[in-house]
N, C-alpha and C positions, 0 to 999 in steps of 0.2 A: 469498419462496418459496425462493430459493437458500440463505439462511441456515438455514432450517428443514431443507432437505435435507442441508446440511453437518453441522448439529448432531445430526441423527438418523441420517443415512446413514453417516457416517464411523465412529461407534462400532459400528454394526451390522456393518459390514465388518470392523472390527478384532476384534470378538468372534468372528466367523466364522473369521477367519484364525488367531486364537489357538487356537480349538477344533481346527481342522484340523491346523495345524502342531504344536500341543502333543500331539495324539493320534499324529501320525506320528513326531515327534522325542522326545517325552517332556517331563516338566516341567523338569528341570534344564538340558538343552540349550536349550530355548525361553527360559528366564529368562536364560541366559548370552548368548544372541543379543541380547536386549533390552538388557542392561547394556552389551554390547560396542558396539552401535549408538549408545547414549547417549554412551559415552566417545569413540568415533570422531567423532560429531557435534560434541561440544564442542571436540575438537582441530581439526576442519575449520573450525568457527565462529571459533576464535581465529586461525588462520593466514589464512584468506580475509578475515576482518574486518579484520585488521591491514593486509593488502595493499591492501584497498579504502580504508582510511583514508589510507594513503600516497598512493594515486592521487588521493584527494580533496585532499590537501595540494598535490600537484603541479599540479592543475588550478587551485587557488586562487592559487598563486604565478605561474602563467602567464596568469591572467586568463580561462581558458576556463570554459565552463559546467559547474557541478558536478552537473548533472542525471544524467548517466550513472553516476558513482560513487555518488551518493545512491540511485539506483534499485537498483543492484547491492547496496549495503549493506542496503537494506530487504529485498531478497529473500534475502540471506544470513542476516539476522536471522530471517526467517520459516522458512528452512530449518533453522536451528539449533533453533528452538522445536519444529519438527516432529520433528527427530531426538532431542530430549530427551524428547518425548512417547512413552510406551510404545506400541508397535504396529508392525506390519509395513507396513501401508498408508501411514501417516504417514512412516515411515522411507524408504519408496520415493520418496515425493514430496520429502522433505527432501534425499535424496541427489541426486535429479534437479535440484533447485534449486541444488545446490552445483557443478554443471557450468557453467562460464562460457559456452560457446556456447548452451546451453539458456536461461540467464538473458538473454542478448542477444536471442534470438528472442522470448522472453516479453515483454521490455521493449518491443521494436518492436511486437508485437501489441497490447499494452495502450495504447501511445501512439497507434496507428492507430485503435483503438476509441474512445479519448477524443476524438480530433480529429473523428471521425465524429459523436459525440454532441454536441460543441460546435457543429458545423456544422448538425446537424439542429435543435438547440434555437434557433439563431439564425434558421434558415429558417422555423421555425414561429411565431416572434414576429410580432405584427402591425405593430409599428413599431420602428425601431432603438432600442436602449436609451439613447442619448444625446440623444434628443429628448423634451422635456417640454412637454406641451400645457397651456396656461393662458390666463387672461384677465387684463387689467389695466385700470385706470381712472386717468386723470390727475386728481389732486386739487390744487386751487389752495391756496396758503398762506393761512391765516386767522389773524387776530389774536384770535380768540375764546378760545383756550386760554391759561391762566395757569399751568399746572402746572409749568413748567420743562421738561417733556418735549416739549411742543408749541410753546412760545414760543421764538423765536430770540433769542439774546443781543444 
């Protein structure tokens, strides 16, 4: 359902914003803004991506968890893609994702939601995942088989 809303809702919002802002500003200023945000987005993607890569290298050298820099890098990549996509709504979200304090809050929120879902799925399971229920029967050795597979050497 969320995917459908995103795939249908975002283009509708973008078309509406293009119509309204294009009618207010005119064609050429609207196109200039779209090109300028794409250029600014690619520059931000480059600088913040490289700084995140350096942070990832530092955490690897010190033996710390790379989860934080990796999550930041993923959100910077999403922000860059949104900024390169023509549209005012996607640009707004892309610029918001380029703000490090906002990314930190978003990462914490996503981590908390993921932990709640893992806890809920573990609580809903009927038996712990490391217990395997089964039956067995002891079979005595027999000299009946000659196949090489059943006969001991």
